[in-house]
C-alpha positions in Angstrom: 176.4 144.3 170.5 174.5 141.4 172.0 173.8 142.0 175.7 172.7 138.5 176.4 175.1 136.4 174.2 175.7 132.9 175.3 178.6 132.5 173.0 182.1 132.3 174.5 185.4 131.7 172.9 188.1 130.4 175.2 190.3 128.8 172.6 190.9 129.0 168.8 189.2 125.6 168.7 186.0 127.1 170.2 186.1 129.8 167.6 186.8 127.3 164.8 183.8 125.1 165.8 181.5 128.2 166.0 182.6 129.4 162.6 182.1 126.0 161.1 178.5 125.8 162.5 177.8 129.3 161.3 179.0 128.5 157.7 177.1 125.2 157.8 173.9 127.1 158.5 174.8 129.6 155.8 175.2 126.8 153.2 171.9 125.1 154.3 170.1 128.5 153.9 171.7 129.0 150.5 170.7 125.5 149.3 167.1 126.3 150.2 166.9 129.5 148.0 168.9 128.3 145.0 166.1 126.3 143.4 163.9 129.5 143.5 166.8 131.4 142.0 167.2 128.9 139.2 163.6 129.2 138.2 163.5 133.0 138.6 166.3 134.1 136.3 165.5 134.9 132.6 169.1 134.4 131.2 169.7 130.8 130.2 173.5 130.9 131.0 172.6 132.3 134.4 170.0 129.6 135.0 172.6 127.0 134.2 175.3 128.4 136.5 172.8 128.7 139.4 171.7 125.1 138.7 175.3 123.9 138.8 175.9 125.9 142.0 172.9 124.2 143.6 174.5 120.8 143.0 177.9 122.2 144.1 176.3 123.7 147.3 174.7 120.4 148.2 178.1 118.8 147.8 179.7 121.4 150.0 177.2 120.7 152.7 178.2 117.0 152.5 181.8 118.0 152.7 181.1 120.1 155.8 179.5 117.1 157.3 182.6 115.1 156.6 184.6 117.7 158.5 182.1 117.5 161.4 182.6 113.7 161.4 186.4 114.0 161.3 186.2 116.2 164.4 183.9 113.6 166.1 181.1 116.1 166.2 177.5 116.0 164.9 176.6 118.6 162.2 175.2 121.6 164.1 173.9 124.9 162.8 174.7 128.2 164.4 172.3 130.8 163.0 174.2 132.8 160.4 172.7 136.3 160.6 174.9 137.5 157.8 173.5 135.0 155.4 170.0 135.6 156.6 170.5 139.3 155.7 172.1 138.5 152.3 169.2 136.2 151.4 166.6 138.8 152.6 168.2 141.1 150.0 168.0 138.3 147.4 164.3 137.7 148.3 163.6 141.4 147.7 165.1 141.2 144.2 163.2 138.0 143.4 160.0 139.8 144.3 160.9 143.0 142.3 159.0 144.0 139.2 160.6 145.5 136.1 162.9 144.6 133.2 164.1 140.9 133.4 167.6 141.8 132.3 168.0 144.4 135.0 166.6 142.0 137.6 169.1 139.3 136.5 171.9 141.9 136.9 170.6 142.6 140.4 170.5 138.9 141.2 174.1 138.5 140.0 175.1 141.4 142.3 173.3 139.8 145.2 174.8 136.4 144.4 178.3 137.9 144.3 177.9 139.4 147.7 177.0 136.0 148.9 180.0 134.5 147.2 182.3 137.0 148.8 180.9 136.3 152.2 181.5 132.5 151.6 185.0 133.1 150.4 185.8 135.0 153.5 184.3 132.3 155.7 186.1 129.4 153.9 189.4 131.2 153.9 189.2 131.9 157.6 188.2 128.3 158.4 191.0 127.0 156.2 193.5 129.1 158.1 192.1 128.1 161.5 192.1 124.4 160.5 195.8 124.6 159.5 196.7 126.3 162.7 194.9 123.7 164.7 196.3 120.8 162.8 193.0 119.8 161.2 194.7 119.1 157.9 191.9 117.1 156.3 189.5 119.9 157.1 191.9 122.5 155.7 192.2 120.6 152.4 188.4 120.5 152.1 188.0 124.2 152.9 190.7 125.0 150.3 188.7 123.0 147.6 185.4 124.7 148.6 187.1 128.1 148.6 188.4 127.4 145.0 184.9 126.5 143.9 183.5 129.7 145.4 186.1 131.8 143.7 185.3 130.1 140.4 181.6 130.7 140.9 182.3 134.4 141.5 184.4 134.6 138.4 181.7 132.9 136.3 179.1 135.3 137.6 181.4 138.2 136.6 181.8 136.8 133.2 178.1 136.4 132.6 177.4 139.8 134.0 180.1 141.6 131.9 179.5 139.7 128.6 175.7 139.4 128.5 173.5 140.4 131.4 174.8 143.9 132.2 175.0 144.7 128.5 171.3 143.6 128.0 170.3 145.5 131.1 172.0 148.7 129.9 170.5 148.4 126.4 167.1 147.6 127.9 
């Protein structure tokens, strides 16, 4: 519990804007680590999917900026402590020593935790946007949510068909 929080929510609109700023910060943080992730993985298919996700993440940032503009607001970042924590865990794995296949499996696990966090955020924002009548924003959130779900499914496929098998066989 924060004793000195300056955040206040008087309306659903206030909460919506705060959540948008938080998710914008999360995406910017993710975009900064993805190039490192691309170069760190040893599995080619995983490198390709993380590379694709970097491009997709940059597109999502642009789409969030479109939403800010549609709301007559400048893009603003509210520190996303959850993403900071998830990326700290990712950093620890990136620095880990050991078998490359096991490390790739760990990176997939960390990436999927991030995807699940993002899916929760985009789903919530989509619902708020619908409730508030921000239909353009809701449509954008829906598209981004679908992309995050697809990324999660792709990570599961790579893990189950290749990386986890290689990590188990060592």
